[in-house]
C-alpha positions as CSV (number, residue, x, y, z in Angstrom):
1,M,0.1,0.0,0.0
2,N,1.2,3.2,-1.1
3,D,2.0,5.4,2.1
4,V,1.6,9.0,0.1
5,R,-2.1,10.0,-0.5
6,T,-2.7,10.3,-4.0
7,I,-5.0,11.1,-6.8
8,T,-3.9,9.4,-9.6
9,A,-4.7,10.1,-13.1
10,G,-4.5,7.3,-15.9
11,I,-3.2,8.8,-19.0
12,D,-2.1,7.5,-22.9
13,G,-1.0,10.3,-24.5
14,S,-4.7,11.3,-26.2
15,A,-6.3,15.2,-25.8
16,A,-8.8,13.4,-23.1
17,S,-6.1,11.8,-20.5
18,L,-3.8,15.1,-20.6
19,D,-7.1,16.6,-20.4
20,A,-7.9,14.5,-17.4
21,A,-4.6,14.7,-16.0
22,D,-4.6,18.4,-15.7
23,W,-7.9,18.5,-13.9
24,A,-6.3,15.8,-11.9
25,A,-3.3,18.2,-11.0
26,R,-5.8,20.9,-9.9
27,E,-7.7,18.5,-7.6
28,A,-4.6,17.6,-5.7
29,D,-3.8,21.2,-5.3
30,R,-6.9,21.8,-3.5
31,R,-6.6,18.8,-1.3
32,R,-2.9,19.0,-0.7
33,L,-2.3,15.6,-2.2
34,A,0.2,14.5,-4.6
35,L,-0.7,13.5,-8.1
36,R,0.3,10.0,-9.1
37,L,0.5,9.7,-13.5
38,L,0.1,6.3,-14.5
39,Y,0.6,4.9,-18.1
40,A,-1.0,1.3,-18.0
41,G,0.4,-0.7,-21.6
42,G,3.2,-1.4,-23.6
43,E,5.5,0.6,-25.3
44,P,4.3,4.2,-25.3
45,P,2.7,5.3,-28.1
46,P,4.9,8.4,-30.2
47,P,5.1,11.5,-27.9
48,V,2.7,14.4,-28.2
49,R,3.7,17.9,-28.9
50,V,2.8,19.9,-25.6
51,P,2.8,23.7,-26.4
52,D,5.1,26.1,-24.9
53,V,7.3,24.0,-22.7
54,D,10.8,23.6,-23.2
55,L,11.8,19.7,-22.8
56,P,15.0,18.3,-21.8
57,A,16.0,15.4,-24.1
58,G,15.7,11.6,-23.0
59,P,13.2,10.0,-21.0
60,A,10.9,13.3,-20.7
61,R,9.7,13.1,-24.3
62,T,8.0,10.0,-23.7
63,V,4.2,10.2,-23.1
64,L,4.5,10.2,-19.1
65,G,8.0,12.4,-19.0
66,R,6.4,15.0,-21.2
67,A,2.7,15.1,-19.1
68,A,4.6,15.1,-15.7
69,V,6.5,18.2,-17.3
70,Q,4.0,20.3,-18.3
71,L,2.1,19.4,-15.2
72,A,4.9,20.7,-13.0
73,Y,5.2,23.8,-15.1
74,A,1.7,24.7,-14.4
75,H,1.6,23.5,-10.7
76,P,4.8,24.1,-9.4
77,A,4.2,23.2,-5.4
78,L,2.3,20.0,-6.7
79,D,4.2,16.5,-5.7
80,I,4.3,14.5,-8.6
81,L,4.9,10.7,-9.0
82,A,4.9,9.1,-12.9
83,R,4.9,5.7,-13.2
84,R,4.6,2.8,-16.0
85,T,3.1,-0.5,-15.4
86,G,2.0,-3.2,-18.1
87,P,-0.7,-4.4,-19.7
88,P,-4.1,-5.0,-19.1
89,A,-5.0,-1.8,-18.4
90,V,-8.4,-2.0,-16.3
91,P,-6.4,-4.3,-13.6
92,A,-3.7,-1.8,-13.4
93,L,-6.0,0.7,-13.0
94,L,-8.3,-1.3,-10.3
95,D,-5.0,-1.5,-8.2
96,A,-4.0,2.0,-8.6
97,A,-7.6,3.5,-7.2
98,R,-7.0,1.0,-4.4
99,E,-4.0,3.2,-3.6
100,S,-5.7,6.4,-4.0
101,E,-8.1,9.2,-2.6
102,A,-9.6,9.2,-6.8
103,L,-8.6,7.5,-9.7
104,V,-9.1,10.0,-13.1
105,L,-9.9,9.0,-16.4
106,G,-10.4,10.8,-19.7
107,S,-13.9,9.8,-21.1
108,R,-15.6,10.1,-24.7
109,V,-13.2,9.7,-26.7
110,R,-11.2,6.8,-28.4
111,N,-7.8,6.3,-28.8
112,A,-7.2,4.6,-32.1
113,V,-3.2,4.6,-31.6
114,T,-3.2,2.6,-28.5
115,G,-6.8,1.4,-27.2
116,F,-6.4,2.4,-23.8
117,L,-8.8,4.6,-22.0
118,T,-11.5,3.9,-24.8
119,G,-14.8,3.5,-23.5
120,S,-15.2,0.0,-22.3
121,V,-11.9,0.4,-20.3
122,V,-13.2,3.7,-19.0
123,L,-16.9,2.2,-18.3
124,G,-15.3,-1.1,-16.7
125,V,-13.4,0.8,-14.0
126,A,-15.9,2.7,-13.3
127,A,-18.3,-0.1,-13.0
128,R,-15.4,-1.9,-10.4
129,A,-13.4,0.4,-8.4
130,E,-13.3,0.2,-5.1
131,R,-12.6,3.8,-4.6
132,P,-14.4,6.9,-6.1
133,V,-13.2,7.3,-10.2
134,V,-13.7,11.1,-11.6
135,L,-14.5,11.0,-15.3
136,V,-13.5,13.9,-17.5
137,R,-15.0,14.6,-20.7
138,S,-12.3,16.1,-23.3
139,G,-11.7,19.5,-23.8
140,E,-12.2,20.2,-20.3
141,L,-10.5,23.4,-19.2
142,P,-9.7,25.3,-15.5
143,Q,-12.1,27.8,-16.4
144,D,-15.1,25.4,-17.1
145,E,-15.4,24.7,-13.3
146,R,-15.9,28.4,-12.4
147,V,-18.3,31.3,-12.6
148,P,-18.3,33.8,-15.6
149,V,-16.3,36.8,-14.5
150,G,-15.5,40.1,-15.9
151,P,-12.4,40.9,-17.6
152,R,-11.2,42.7,-14.7
153,V,-11.3,39.3,-12.6
154,P,-8.3,36.8,-13.3
155,P,-10.4,33.8,-14.0
156,Y,-8.5,31.4,-10.9
157,A,-9.9,34.1,-8.3
158,A,-13.5,33.2,-9.9
159,P,-16.0,31.6,-7.7
160,Y,-16.2,27.8,-8.3
161,R,-19.7,26.7,-10.0
162,P,-21.7,24.3,-7.7
163,V,-20.9,21.1,-6.9
164,V,-24.4,18.4,-7.4
165,L,-24.9,15.3,-6.1
166,G,-27.3,12.8,-7.2
167,L,-28.9,11.0,-3.8
168,D,-31.3,8.1,-3.9
169,L,-33.5,8.7,-0.7
170,D,-34.3,5.4,-0.5
171,R,-30.5,4.1,-0.3
172,P,-28.2,7.3,1.5
173,A,-24.6,6.4,1.8
174,E,-22.8,8.2,4.0
175,Q,-19.4,7.6,1.5
176,L,-21.7,9.3,-1.0
177,T,-23.2,12.5,0.7
178,G,-19.6,12.9,2.6
179,Y,-17.9,12.8,-1.1
180,A,-19.9,15.5,-2.8
181,F,-19.8,17.9,0.9
182,D,-15.9,17.5,1.3
183,A,-15.6,18.1,-2.7
184,A,-18.2,21.6,-2.2
185,A,-16.1,22.3,0.9
186,V,-12.6,22.4,-0.6
187,R,-14.0,24.8,-3.5
188,A,-15.6,26.9,-1.5
189,A,-18.9,26.0,-3.7
190,P,-22.3,25.6,-2.8
191,L,-23.7,22.2,-2.9
192,R,-26.9,21.2,-5.0
193,V,-28.7,17.8,-3.8
194,L,-31.6,16.4,-6.0
195,H,-33.6,13.6,-5.8
196,A,-35.5,12.8,-8.6
197,R,-38.8,10.8,-7.7
198,T,-41.5,9.5,-10.1
199,P,-44.4,11.2,-9.1
200,A,-47.0,9.0,-6.9
201,P,-49.9,7.4,-8.5
202,P,-53.4,8.7,-8.1
203,A,-54.9,8.1,-4.6
204,G,-57.5,6.2,-5.9
205,L,-55.3,3.6,-7.9
206,P,-54.6,-0.1,-6.1
207,R,-51.9,-0.3,-3.6
208,A,-50.7,-3.1,-6.2
209,A,-50.3,-0.6,-8.8
210,R,-48.5,1.6,-6.7
211,A,-44.9,2.2,-7.7
212,P,-42.7,-0.7,-4.8
213,G,-40.5,0.4,-1.9
214,G,-39.3,4.0,-0.4
215,T,-43.0,4.6,1.6
216,A,-41.7,6.8,4.1
217,T,-39.8,8.6,1.6
218,R,-42.9,9.0,-1.3
219,E,-45.3,10.5,1.9
220,A,-42.4,12.7,3.2
221,P,-39.6,13.3,0.7
222,S,-38.5,16.9,1.5
223,G,-38.7,15.8,5.4
224,A,-36.7,12.9,4.4
225,L,-33.8,14.3,2.5
226,G,-33.6,16.9,5.3
227,G,-33.0,14.4,7.3
228,V,-30.4,13.0,5.8
229,L,-28.8,16.5,4.9
230,Q,-28.6,17.5,8.9
231,P,-25.8,16.1,10.3
232,W,-24.1,17.3,7.5
233,R,-25.0,20.7,7.6
234,H,-23.6,20.4,11.2
235,K,-20.5,18.9,10.1
236,F,-20.1,21.4,7.2
237,P,-21.7,24.5,8.7
238,D,-19.8,26.9,6.0
239,T,-21.3,25.2,3.3
240,E,-24.4,26.2,0.9
241,V,-26.8,23.6,0.4
242,D,-30.0,23.7,-1.5
243,G,-31.7,20.3,-1.3
244,R,-34.6,19.7,-3.7
245,V,-37.0,16.5,-4.5
246,L,-38.0,17.0,-8.0
247,D,-40.7,15.2,-9.9
248,G,-39.3,13.2,-13.1
249,H,-36.2,10.7,-14.4
250,P,-33.0,11.3,-12.2
251,V,-31.1,11.9,-15.9
252,H,-33.1,14.9,-16.9
253,H,-32.8,16.7,-13.6
254,L,-29.5,15.7,-13.3
255,L,-28.1,16.8,-16.4
256,R,-29.6,20.1,-16.1
257,A,-27.9,20.5,-13.0
258,A,-24.5,19.7,-14.6
259,A,-24.9,22.0,-17.1
260,R,-24.2,24.7,-14.6
261,A,-21.7,23.0,-12.3
262,S,-18.1,22.4,-11.8
263,L,-18.7,18.7,-10.8
264,L,-21.3,15.8,-10.8
265,V,-21.4,13.3,-7.9
266,I,-23.4,9.8,-8.1
267,G,-23.1,6.7,-6.4
268,R,-22.7,3.0,-7.4
269,R,-23.9,0.3,-4.6
270,L,-20.7,-2.3,-4.2
271,S,-23.9,-4.7,-3.0
272,A,-25.3,-4.9,-6.4
273,G,-21.6,-6.3,-8.0
274,P,-20.0,-4.8,-10.9
275,G,-21.5,-2.5,-13.4
276,L,-23.1,0.4,-13.8
277,G,-26.9,1.2,-14.4
278,P,-28.4,2.9,-17.1
279,V,-28.4,6.0,-15.0
280,A,-24.8,6.2,-14.3
281,R,-24.2,5.1,-18.0
282,S,-26.8,8.1,-19.4
283,L,-24.6,10.9,-17.0
284,I,-21.3,9.8,-18.0
285,R,-22.1,10.1,-21.4
286,H,-23.7,13.2,-21.8
287,A,-22.7,15.3,-18.5
288,A,-21.3,18.8,-19.3
289,C,-18.9,18.7,-16.2
290,P,-16.9,15.8,-14.8
291,V,-18.9,13.0,-13.1
292,V,-17.6,11.2,-10.2
293,V,-18.4,7.8,-9.7
294,V,-18.7,7.1,-5.6
295,P,-19.0,3.5,-4.6
296,H,-20.8,2.9,-1.6
297,E,-22.2,0.0,1.1
């Protein structure tokens, strides 16, 4: 087990993986953790050009070395650990996740050179990892996670957009809620907590035709959400929290919220075994901000 607390970024030289590594570096800075760059596979592909960085000759011109140098220039106070591991990619990334606070991967892009971090690998890791997996879309920029400001305010001084948490009130989990509150706190960002539900059936409908499960939640959903959030509000008193219960499909509401968010946090139940449900897959595929999949009991 690694004694150094890290955020790990899986890279393969694709634009998506390098954007994910840049996000991971910012997250490691925010949390005062080390950044580990991991290349899993055989020999690295041909080097990619990194603009505005004067690289020395030799090992630094590999994909792994060049990414490390680029991020070191951008984050001079960050402790960066670069490592290569052999194939196959999924077991190597799952092993790295066990030793990390979070594993960060690029999503929604295909790499024709190596086949590493393709959709199947990314989804396979997110569906099986024992630690949170952050999926960062290709093209993600530092300013995307902050509120737009006028020209007189430097982008890095702008406040963060909200963190959004999708919560199932029938199965709330401390690991999931705690991650979302902590993510909002390190950003000094507001937290938006959404629970979407199917509207209750008409009162005259036979009980057998009513939706199964969650009876107490359906009777008093707003009160149930308030009860789940209350202890976390006490633990994070400086975090602005907005909890809402909405009628409709969770994908619809969470995608709308993610369009104005810095981060979307969703859960994956370990007891359900490996796999991602249709809601998680849709959010990973379509969300306009990075998505964190948090495994929980």
